[in-house]
C-alpha positions in Angstrom: -32.5 -6.6 33.3 -34.2 -3.2 32.4 -37.0 -3.2 29.9 -35.7 -2.9 26.3 -32.2 -4.0 27.4 -30.7 -6.9 25.5 -28.1 -9.4 26.4 -25.0 -9.8 24.3 -22.6 -12.3 23.1 -18.9 -12.5 22.6 -17.6 -14.8 19.9 -13.9 -15.7 19.8 -11.6 -18.1 18.1 -9.7 -20.4 20.4 -5.9 -20.1 20.3 -5.1 -23.5 18.8 -5.4 -24.1 15.1 -8.3 -26.3 14.1 -10.0 -25.7 17.5 -13.7 -24.9 17.7 -14.5 -21.1 18.1 -16.5 -20.3 21.2 -19.5 -18.2 21.0 -21.0 -17.3 24.4 -24.0 -15.1 24.9 -27.5 -14.6 25.8 -30.6 -16.4 24.5 -28.9 -18.9 22.2 -30.1 -22.2 23.6 -31.2 -24.4 20.7 -30.8 -27.8 22.2 -32.7 -29.5 25.0 -30.0 -28.5 27.5 -31.2 -25.2 28.7 -28.5 -22.5 28.3 -26.2 -24.4 26.1 -26.1 -24.9 22.3 -23.8 -26.7 19.9 -24.2 -25.8 16.2 -22.3 -27.6 13.4 -20.7 -25.2 10.9 -20.4 -25.8 7.2 -16.8 -27.0 7.6 -17.9 -29.5 10.2 -16.6 -27.7 13.3 -19.0 -27.1 16.2 -19.7 -23.6 17.5 -20.8 -23.6 21.1 -23.0 -21.0 22.8 -23.8 -20.7 26.5 -26.7 -18.7 27.8 -25.4 -16.0 30.2 -28.7 -14.2 30.8 -31.7 -16.6 30.8 -34.1 -13.7 31.2 -33.9 -13.0 27.5 -35.6 -15.8 25.4 -34.9 -14.0 22.1 -32.6 -15.8 19.8 -30.5 -13.2 18.0 -29.1 -15.3 15.2 -30.3 -18.4 13.4 -27.9 -21.4 13.1 -27.0 -20.5 9.5 -26.2 -16.9 10.5 -24.2 -18.0 13.5 -22.3 -20.3 11.1 -21.5 -17.4 8.7 -20.2 -15.3 11.6 -18.2 -18.2 13.0 -16.6 -18.9 9.6 -15.8 -15.2 9.1 -14.2 -14.9 12.6 -12.2 -18.1 12.1 -11.0 -17.2 8.5 -10.0 -13.6 9.5 -8.1 -14.8 12.6 -6.4 -17.5 10.7 -5.4 -15.4 7.8 -4.1 -12.5 9.9 -2.7 -14.3 12.9 -4.7 -11.9 15.1 -7.5 -12.9 17.4 -10.8 -11.4 16.1 -13.6 -11.3 18.6 -17.2 -10.1 18.4 -19.7 -8.8 20.9 -23.3 -8.2 19.8 -25.6 -6.6 22.5 -26.2 -3.5 24.6 -23.1 -1.6 25.5 -24.7 1.0 27.8 -24.2 4.7 28.1 -20.4 4.6 28.0 -20.0 2.4 24.9 -16.3 2.9 24.3 -15.4 2.1 28.0 -17.7 -1.0 27.9 -16.1 -2.2 24.7 -12.6 -1.7 26.2 -13.7 -3.7 29.3 -14.9 -6.6 27.0 -11.6 -6.4 25.2 -9.7 -6.7 28.5 -11.5 -9.9 29.4 -9.5 -11.6 26.7 -6.6 -11.6 29.2 -3.1 -12.4 27.8 -4.7 -12.7 24.3 -5.8 -9.0 24.4 -2.5 -7.7 23.0 -3.0 -9.5 19.7 -6.8 -9.1 19.6 -9.3 -7.0 17.7 -12.8 -6.7 19.3 -15.8 -5.6 17.2 -18.6 -4.5 19.6 -22.0 -4.0 17.8 -25.0 -2.6 19.7 -27.9 -2.6 17.2 -30.4 -1.1 19.6 -28.0 1.8 20.4 -26.8 2.1 16.9 -23.2 1.9 17.9 -20.2 0.0 16.6 -16.8 0.1 18.4 -13.5 -1.5 17.3 -11.0 -2.1 20.1 -7.4 -3.2 19.3 -4.7 -4.5 21.6 -1.1 -3.3 22.1 0.2 -5.4 19.2 -2.9 -5.6 16.9 -3.1 -1.7 16.7 0.1 -1.8 14.7 -1.8 -3.7 11.9 -5.3 -2.3 12.4 -5.0 1.4 12.9 -7.7 4.0 13.3 -8.1 4.5 9.6 -8.6 0.8 9.0 -11.1 0.6 11.8 -13.0 3.6 10.4 -13.2 2.0 6.9 -14.5 -1.3 8.5 -17.1 0.5 10.6 -18.3 2.5 7.6 -18.7 -0.8 5.6 -20.6 -2.4 8.5 -22.9 0.6 9.0 -23.8 0.6 5.3 -25.0 -3.0 5.6 -26.7 -2.4 8.9 -28.8 0.4 7.5 -30.0 -2.1 4.9 -31.2 -4.3 7.7 -28.3 -6.9 7.2 -26.7 -7.3 10.6 -24.9 -10.5 9.8 -23.7 -9.3 6.4 -22.4 -6.1 8.0 -20.5 -8.1 10.6 -19.0 -10.5 7.9 -18.1 -7.5 5.7 -16.5 -5.6 8.6 -14.3 -8.7 9.4 -13.3 -8.9 5.8 -12.3 -5.2 5.6 -10.4 -5.5 8.9 -8.6 -8.7 7.8 -7.7 -7.0 4.5 -6.3 -4.0 6.3 -4.3 -6.1 8.8 -2.8 -8.3 6.1 -1.6 -11.8 6.3 0.3 -13.1 9.3 4.1 -12.8 9.3 
């Protein structure tokens, strides 16, 4: 890993209702098992994190922040019927292409998915939609959400910006049919 480069994490709600969302990413080990963490959320579900890059010992979010993000992802996904996912970390020089690559890793679920990729160090936010989700989250809706996120980010509120962006995207997408 290059100096100054950070690892990232992807958070995603599992397909089944009531299942635990998965959050996998760098530097989130908070239990004795190195590279793995289980964090109870306010609702009693467990968010799980796996360390993908052990070279970075920085913990990007506290347990309560992770819980807020998890709740926002789960709520927005459940209300809209779309799969909302999150990546926080470096995207590199070609941010849009990297965000699209991350979206593609969702496999069959990518068509109904919305990926929010946030790279705080690069000051970049990308929203990628799938073939089906683009019908409910268009460019205008994504721009409004990014604007609301950036407004919170400039105030130093990364988690609040993510949660607000998910709320705006969910409002724009509307409820599931």
